[in-house]
Legacy VTK file of the C-alpha trace (Angstrom):
# vtk DataFile Version 3.0
C-alpha trace
ASCII
DATASET POLYDATA
POINTS 111 float
43.484 39.253 3.111
46.072 36.877 1.666
44.242 33.904 3.215
40.973 35.068 1.650
42.646 35.334 -1.755
44.092 31.834 -1.395
40.634 30.502 -0.494
39.044 32.099 -3.584
41.533 30.511 -5.986
41.479 26.855 -7.026
45.208 26.480 -7.624
46.711 29.603 -6.108
50.037 30.700 -7.483
51.946 33.467 -5.696
51.203 35.787 -8.635
47.449 35.078 -8.537
47.300 35.475 -4.758
49.159 38.783 -5.006
46.862 40.061 -7.774
43.712 38.947 -5.941
44.908 40.502 -2.685
45.650 43.843 -4.361
42.231 43.864 -6.046
40.452 42.844 -2.831
42.131 45.582 -0.818
40.633 48.186 -3.158
37.258 47.602 -1.485
37.032 49.249 1.937
36.466 46.720 4.724
33.099 48.172 5.718
31.775 47.855 2.147
33.074 44.287 1.878
31.374 43.424 5.185
28.061 44.955 4.068
28.246 43.175 0.711
28.920 39.845 2.412
26.151 40.336 4.970
23.684 41.352 2.269
24.516 38.322 0.135
24.161 36.006 3.120
20.762 37.410 4.057
19.211 38.068 0.655
16.369 35.773 -0.334
15.424 35.836 -4.001
13.296 32.710 -3.903
9.957 34.465 -4.409
11.360 36.517 -7.295
12.725 33.374 -8.960
9.449 31.511 -8.488
7.573 34.437 -10.039
9.571 34.291 -13.286
7.763 33.044 -16.371
8.087 29.229 -16.401
9.034 29.382 -20.086
11.982 31.676 -19.379
15.294 29.825 -19.831
17.324 29.912 -16.619
20.935 28.996 -15.989
22.246 28.658 -12.436
26.042 28.758 -12.115
27.487 27.630 -8.791
30.852 27.088 -7.208
31.643 23.459 -6.489
31.929 23.860 -2.739
28.685 25.761 -2.329
25.037 24.884 -2.243
24.627 22.862 -5.421
22.759 19.872 -3.879
20.248 22.222 -2.244
19.964 24.405 -5.347
19.578 21.394 -7.648
16.732 20.099 -5.477
15.109 23.551 -5.469
15.412 23.729 -9.271
13.880 20.259 -9.680
10.930 21.306 -7.525
10.415 24.901 -8.665
12.010 25.437 -12.086
12.450 22.003 -13.685
13.279 23.506 -17.092
16.242 25.412 -15.634
19.788 24.204 -16.096
22.537 24.294 -13.478
26.273 23.975 -13.848
28.956 23.747 -11.220
32.330 25.357 -11.823
35.358 25.996 -9.672
35.481 28.211 -6.663
34.744 31.838 -5.948
36.583 33.190 -9.008
35.166 30.620 -11.418
34.359 33.114 -14.177
37.969 34.253 -14.241
39.783 30.980 -13.577
37.488 28.867 -15.745
36.494 31.437 -18.326
36.772 29.026 -21.280
34.646 26.409 -19.543
32.104 29.011 -18.439
31.899 30.533 -21.938
31.425 27.082 -23.485
28.583 26.290 -21.075
27.005 29.697 -21.618
27.174 29.282 -25.402
25.508 25.846 -25.115
22.788 27.372 -22.950
22.210 30.294 -25.317
22.327 28.315 -28.583
18.625 27.314 -28.618
17.650 30.842 -27.609
19.519 32.602 -30.433
LINES 1 112
111 0 1 2 3 4 5 6 7 8 9 10 11 12 13 14 15 16 17 18 19 20 21 22 23 24 25 26 27 28 29 30 31 32 33 34 35 36 37 38 39 40 41 42 43 44 45 46 47 48 49 50 51 52 53 54 55 56 57 58 59 60 61 62 63 64 65 66 67 68 69 70 71 72 73 74 75 76 77 78 79 80 81 82 83 84 85 86 87 88 89 90 91 92 93 94 95 96 97 98 99 100 101 102 103 104 105 106 107 108 109 110
């Protein structure tokens, strides 16, 4: 579990790895495995395509993930959507200020 915690963090400190490991171990292994398998096999493409084209959409991705593929999909299917790329797996925690700034910019015209 320690290796998983180190992978999730951009600049892992011993304190962050310890905290992440403790939190991660609170989820039973069988639930974590089912959650991972579900996420890897879920396909929301039809649901996303069915959304009103006028609906503002923001896609937030980790830097090591699928952003080139997602950006191409957005350009083809939801050209008015915006995408941002932040950090790793724990981007909302480790880059909370950056995420909140981007979210505020996205929401400003909607307010």
